[in-house]
C-alpha positions as CSV (number, residue, x, y, z in Angstrom):
1,X,-12.3,13.5,-20.1
2,X,-8.7,14.7,-20.1
3,X,-6.2,11.8,-19.6
4,X,-3.4,12.0,-17.4
5,X,0.2,12.1,-18.6
6,X,0.9,8.2,-17.7
7,X,-2.1,7.2,-19.6
8,X,-1.1,9.3,-22.6
9,X,2.4,7.7,-22.4
10,X,0.9,3.8,-22.0
11,X,-1.3,4.5,-24.9
12,X,1.7,5.8,-27.0
13,X,3.7,2.8,-25.9
14,X,1.1,0.4,-27.0
15,X,0.3,2.7,-30.0
16,X,4.1,1.9,-31.4
17,X,4.0,-2.0,-30.4
18,X,0.7,-2.4,-32.3
19,X,1.9,-0.3,-35.3
20,X,4.9,-2.8,-35.5
21,X,2.5,-5.7,-35.3
22,X,0.1,-4.1,-38.1
23,X,2.9,-3.6,-40.4
24,X,4.1,-7.1,-39.8
25,X,0.7,-8.6,-40.6
26,X,0.4,-6.2,-43.8
27,X,3.7,-7.5,-45.0
28,X,2.4,-10.7,-45.0
29,X,-0.6,-10.3,-46.5
30,X,0.8,-8.1,-49.5
31,X,3.2,-11.4,-50.0
32,X,0.0,-13.5,-49.9
33,X,1.6,-16.0,-47.5
34,X,0.1,-17.7,-44.4
35,X,1.9,-17.7,-41.1
36,X,3.0,-21.4,-41.8
37,X,4.7,-20.3,-45.1
38,X,6.5,-17.2,-43.6
39,X,7.5,-19.4,-40.6
40,X,8.9,-22.2,-43.2
41,X,10.9,-19.4,-45.2
42,X,12.4,-18.1,-41.8
43,X,13.3,-21.3,-40.6
44,X,11.0,-21.1,-37.6
45,X,7.6,-22.1,-36.3
46,X,4.0,-20.8,-37.1
47,X,3.7,-19.7,-33.3
48,X,6.7,-17.6,-33.5
49,X,4.8,-15.7,-36.6
50,X,1.8,-15.8,-34.4
51,X,3.5,-13.9,-31.7
52,X,5.0,-11.4,-33.8
53,X,1.7,-10.5,-34.9
54,X,0.2,-10.1,-32.0
55,X,1.8,-7.3,-30.9
56,X,3.2,-8.7,-27.4
57,X,6.6,-9.2,-28.3
58,X,9.2,-6.8,-29.7
59,X,11.3,-8.8,-32.1
60,X,15.0,-7.9,-32.7
61,X,16.4,-6.5,-35.8
62,X,17.7,-9.5,-37.0
63,X,14.4,-11.4,-36.7
64,X,12.6,-8.4,-38.5
65,X,15.2,-8.9,-41.3
66,X,14.6,-12.5,-41.8
67,X,11.1,-11.7,-41.6
68,X,11.3,-9.2,-44.6
69,X,13.5,-11.5,-46.6
70,X,10.9,-14.4,-46.4
71,X,8.0,-11.9,-47.3
72,X,10.1,-10.6,-49.7
73,X,10.1,-6.8,-48.5
74,X,12.8,-4.6,-47.3
75,X,13.2,-3.5,-43.7
76,X,13.2,0.3,-43.3
77,X,13.7,1.6,-39.4
78,X,13.5,5.3,-39.1
79,X,13.2,7.9,-36.5
80,X,10.8,11.0,-36.7
81,X,10.1,14.0,-34.4
82,X,7.6,13.5,-31.9
83,X,4.6,16.0,-32.2
84,X,4.1,18.3,-29.6
85,X,1.1,16.4,-27.9
86,X,3.5,13.5,-27.2
87,X,6.6,15.2,-26.4
88,X,4.3,17.0,-23.4
89,X,3.1,13.5,-22.2
90,X,7.0,12.6,-21.3
């Protein structure tokens, strides 16, 4: 079944949100830290870290920088050219 452009756009938006959540989870796991440990290092609560990992919130750059410092990682934000199939969805 072929999906319409609105479906593809919605799916791509979710994919990006969950890619960020996945990267946050991976960084914490690679640092061998619990949500509570990251929260303490950031000066926040475990619930905030859980929300970041849920993919339901889009954190600010400042929050991501604090998360990177807490997990001893480096935040890198980049722009990449979209593939033709994704450009067609817009």
